[in-house]
C-alpha positions in Angstrom: 0.0 0.0 0.0 1.5 3.2 -1.1 1.8 6.1 1.3 0.9 9.8 0.6 3.8 12.1 0.1 3.9 15.0 2.6 4.5 18.4 1.2 7.1 20.6 2.7 5.9 23.2 5.2 7.3 26.0 3.1 5.2 25.0 0.2 2.1 24.9 2.3 2.9 28.4 3.6 3.4 29.7 0.1 0.1 28.3 -1.0 -1.7 29.8 1.9 -0.2 33.2 1.2 -1.3 33.0 -2.4 -4.9 32.4 -1.4 -4.7 35.4 1.0 -3.5 37.7 -1.7 -6.2 36.6 -4.0 -8.8 37.3 -1.3 -7.4 40.7 -0.6 -7.4 41.6 -4.3 -11.0 40.5 -4.6 -12.0 42.6 -1.6 -10.2 45.7 -3.0 -11.9 45.2 -6.3 -15.3 45.0 -4.6 -14.5 48.2 -2.6 -13.4 50.0 -5.7 -16.5 49.0 -7.5 -18.7 50.1 -4.7 -17.0 53.5 -4.5 -17.1 53.9 -8.2 -20.9 53.3 -8.2 -21.3 55.6 -5.2 -19.3 58.3 -7.0 -21.3 57.8 -10.1 -24.5 58.2 -8.2 -23.3 61.3 -6.4 -22.1 62.9 -9.6 -25.5 62.4 -11.1 -27.3 63.9 -8.1 -25.3 67.1 -8.2 -26.5 68.4 -11.6 -30.1 67.4 -10.7 -29.9 69.5 -7.5 -28.5 72.5 -9.4 -31.3 72.2 -11.9 -33.9 72.0 -9.1 -32.5 75.2 -7.5 -32.5 77.0 -10.8 -36.1 76.0 -11.6 -37.2 77.0 -8.1 -35.5 80.4 -8.5 -37.2 81.0 -11.9 -40.6 80.0 -10.4 -40.1 82.5 -7.5 -39.2 85.3 -9.9 -42.2 84.6 -12.1 -44.5 84.6 -9.0 -43.0 87.9 -7.9 -43.5 89.4 -11.4 -47.1 88.2 -11.5 -47.8 89.7 -8.1 -46.3 93.0 -9.2 -48.4 93.0 -12.4 -51.5 92.3 -10.4 -50.9 95.1 -8.0 -50.3 97.5 -10.9 -53.5 96.4 -12.6 -55.4 96.8 -9.4 -54.0 100.3 -8.9 -54.8 101.3 -12.5 -58.4 100.0 -12.1 -58.9 101.9 -8.9 -57.6 105.1 -10.5 -59.9 104.7 -13.4 -62.9 104.1 -11.2 -62.0 107.2 -9.1 -61.8 109.3 -12.3 -65.2 108.1 -13.4 -66.7 108.8 -10.1 -65.1 112.2 -9.7 -67.6 115.1 -9.7 -67.6 117.6 -12.5 -65.6 120.8 -11.7 -67.8 123.1 -9.6 -68.8 126.5 -10.8 -67.6 129.5 -8.9 -69.3 129.9 -5.5 -72.0 132.5 -5.2 -74.5 133.9 -7.7 -73.4 135.0 -11.2 -73.1 138.7 -11.3 -73.1 139.5 -15.0 -76.2 141.2 -16.5 -77.0 142.1 -20.0 -76.6 145.8 -20.8 -74.0 146.7 -18.1 -70.5 148.0 -18.7 -67.6 145.9 -17.6 -63.8 146.3 -17.6 -61.4 143.6 -18.8 -58.9 143.1 -15.9 -56.8 140.2 -17.2 -54.1 140.3 -19.8 -55.0 136.8 -20.9 -57.9 138.2 -22.9 -56.7 138.8 -26.5 -53.1 138.4 -25.5 -53.3 141.7 -23.6 -54.8 143.7 -26.5 -58.0 144.4 -24.5 -56.4 144.8 -21.1 -58.3 147.5 -19.0 -60.7 148.2 -22.0 -64.4 148.7 -21.2 -67.1 146.9 -23.0 -70.8 146.1 -22.9 -72.3 142.8 -21.9 -74.5 141.8 -24.9 -75.2 138.2 -23.9 -74.7 135.5 -21.2 -73.6 131.9 -21.3 -72.9 129.1 -18.9 -75.6 130.2 -16.5 -74.3 133.8 -16.4 -70.7 132.9 -15.5 -69.5 133.8 -19.0 -70.3 137.0 -20.8 -70.4 138.0 -24.5 -68.8 141.4 -24.4 -68.7 144.0 -27.2 -65.5 146.0 -27.0 -63.6 148.2 -29.4 -60.2 147.1 -30.7 -57.2 149.3 -31.3 -58.6 150.2 -34.8 -61.9 151.4 -33.3 -63.8 148.3 -34.6 -66.4 146.6 -32.4 -65.6 143.0 -31.7 -67.5 140.5 -29.6 -65.5 138.4 -27.1 -66.5 135.5 -24.9 -65.0 136.2 -21.5 -65.3 134.4 -18.2 -66.8 136.6 -15.4 -63.6 136.1 -13.3 -61.7 138.1 -15.9 -64.0 141.1 -15.8 -64.8 143.7 -13.2 -67.7 146.2 -12.7 -67.5 149.9 -13.7 -68.4 152.4 -11.0 -69.4 155.7 -12.6 -69.6 159.2 -11.3 -72.5 160.3 -9.1 -75.7 160.8 -10.9 -75.1 158.1 -13.5 -77.4 155.2 -14.1 -76.4 151.9 -12.7 -77.7 148.4 -12.4 -77.9 146.6 -9.0 -76.4 143.2 -9.7 -77.7 139.7 -8.7 -75.0 139.3 -6.1 -76.4 142.1 -3.9 -77.6 141.0 -0.5 -81.1 142.5 -0.8 -83.1 140.3 -3.3 -85.7 143.0 -3.7 -83.3 145.3 -5.5 -81.4 142.8 -7.6 -81.6 143.5 -11.3 -83.1 146.9 -10.7 -81.9 150.1 -12.3 -81.0 153.1 -10.1 -79.1 156.3 -9.8 -75.7 156.4 -8.1 -76.1 159.0 -5.3 -72.9 158.6 -3.3 -69.5 156.9 -3.4 -68.0 156.0 0.0 -64.4 155.5 -0.9 -63.3 154.8 2.7 -65.8 151.9 2.9 -65.5 150.8 -0.7 -69.2 151.0 -1.3 -71.9 153.2 -2.8 -75.5 154.4 -2.3 -78.1 154.0 -5.0 -81.6 155.4 -5.4 -83.7 152.6 -6.9 -85.7 153.7 -9.9 -87.9 150.6 -10.5 -89.5 147.6 -8.7 -90.9 147.3 -5.2 -88.2 149.5 -3.8 -88.5 152.3 -6.4 -87.7 155.7 -4.9 -85.8 154.3 -1.9 -82.1 154.7 -1.4 -80.0 151.6 -0.7 -76.7 152.1 1.0 -73.7 150.0 1.6 -73.6 148.3 -1.8 -70.1 147.2 -2.5 -68.4 148.1 -5.8 -68.8 144.6 -7.1 -72.6 144.8 -6.5 -73.4 147.6 -9.0 -72.2 148.5 -12.5 -72.7 151.4 -14.9 -75.4 150.9 -17.6 -73.6 150.9 -20.9 -74.7 152.8 -24.0 -75.9 150.6 -26.9 
């Protein structure tokens, strides 16, 4: 019966070392593969995260722009509504004082670019409820022209004593408004006059304390 041959101890050691090296190499390979996969995954996640941040930033900017447009549109709508509801410009306070037939003086250089400044004319007609007068006045060539002038650009004409005047609609006593009379006194210190009424319920009576703006000279036709 044959006997097995024993291997030398050195040979056995070498074989064992060879198996250990192979095992270590396999483990290193597995580790490298795992790290490579992990790195590949991380590298793929980074661009996706950046894209997500960019998209979120764009969305936020679009939302902010939309909110700004909405606020602007609401403000414009509110302004338009306020403009529609705004009342028409109010006419000057008080009663219109112009009356047909009275003399007036142009007191503003805006009229005719100053060509009729301080010229006197005759009110031949009224417009806009009496707040605008049609005034006949002579130009520099002596020709009569008719001008449409706002009452605020005109003033009354206070004549000498004894002249015929008209008590205007802005006088405090309604009973003498629109009545003709004779100027009897001018009170320069008080800036008012006295007038003897020639017609109406107060005919023959003298009214005192009428301010310069409440009477005006009757103009010749």
